[in-house]
N, C-alpha and C positions, 0 to 999 in steps of 0.2 A: 352950282347944282350938281348933284351926284351923277355918275355915269355908270352904265351897265354893259358888261360883255355877256352875250348869251350864246349858248351852245346846245346843239342837239346831235346825238350820235346813237348808233346801234351797238350794243355790247352782247356778246354771247351770254345767254342766261346763266350758264354754268360758271361763268367768270365773275359773278357778282362780287364775291369777296376780293378777288384780284383787282377789280375796278375800284372798290372802296379803298383798298390800300393805296392805289395810284392816286385817287382823289384826295385822300388825306395828305399825302406828300405834296401834291400840287397846291392844295389849299394853303398849307403852311407857308409855302414859298410866296404865293400871292399875298398872303397877309403880311409877311415879312417886308414886302415891297410896297405896302400901302393899301391893300384891299380892305374894305370895311367888312365885307361879308362874302362868303362863298357858300352856295347852296347847290347840292347835288340831289336830283330826284330820279328814282327808279320807276319806270313806267308801270302803272297798275291798271289804268283804265284808258288805254290809248287806242281808239277805234281806227280800223282800216278805212280809208276813203277811196272813192272811185276816181276823183280828180285831184284832190289835195289831202294830205294828212301827214302827221309826223312819220308813220311807218313808210309811206311812199317817199317822203323827202330824203330819208336816210337809207332807202333801199333795204329796209329791215328784212332779214331772212327769218325763216320759220323758228329757228333756234336762238333768236336774239330778242333783246328787250330794248325799248327806246329809253334813252337817258336824256333828261332835260336839266341843264345847269345854268347858273348865272353867277357872276362876280360883280359886286357893287364896289365902286371906287368913289373917292371924294370928288373927283373931277376928271374930265377928259385928259387934262395935262398930267395928273398923277398917273392915270392909266397908261398913257403913252410912255412916260419915263419908266414905269414899272415893267412894261412889256419888253423894253430894251434889255433890262436886267434879267427878266425871266428867261428870255431867249439865250442868254449867255450863262445862265446858272448851271453848273455841272450836275447838280442833283436832278435836273430834268433832261439831261442829255439822253439820247437814245441808248447809249451804252449803260447808263445807270438807271434808267426808268423807261422800260418798254411800255408803250401805251397799249392797253388791253382792248383795243378796238381798231377798226379800219379807218385811219385818219383821212382817207380819200372820200369817205362818206360823212365826215364831220361837217356840220353846218354851224357857222359862227358869225358873229358881227357885234359891233359896238353901237350902243343906243343912248341917245340923250333922253333923260326922263322928261316926259311931257306932263304927267300928272302922278302925284303920289298922295294918297289919302290915308 
C-alpha cells in the first residue's frame, strides 16, 4: 500500500516564487528517489482557529501564507530508503538550497493510507 509524507509550513507571502523554485527542485529529487507524486498547495482559504488551525499550528505571522504539501510513495520501505538518499543529496544541502521558510515551524509526518477512493 502507498505511503504519504505530509507537511505544513508558513512561508512569507512575498516569497511565493522563491518557495515554488525550492519546491520544484525538492520534488525532482523526491521523484528521482522513488516518489510517485509531490503536491504543493498555497493557502487560499485557511481560517484562523481559536483552539486549533493550520495558522496556529505553524505560528503563521501576518505576512505569511500557510503551505500544505504531501509526497506519495509506493511504500513505507521505499520512502525510508529515499529519505536516506534525500538527506545526503548535495542539491538539497543548506549551502545549495536555502529553505524559504522557518524550518522550526514546519510540521511533518509519515502516514499509512487508510482509505483511498
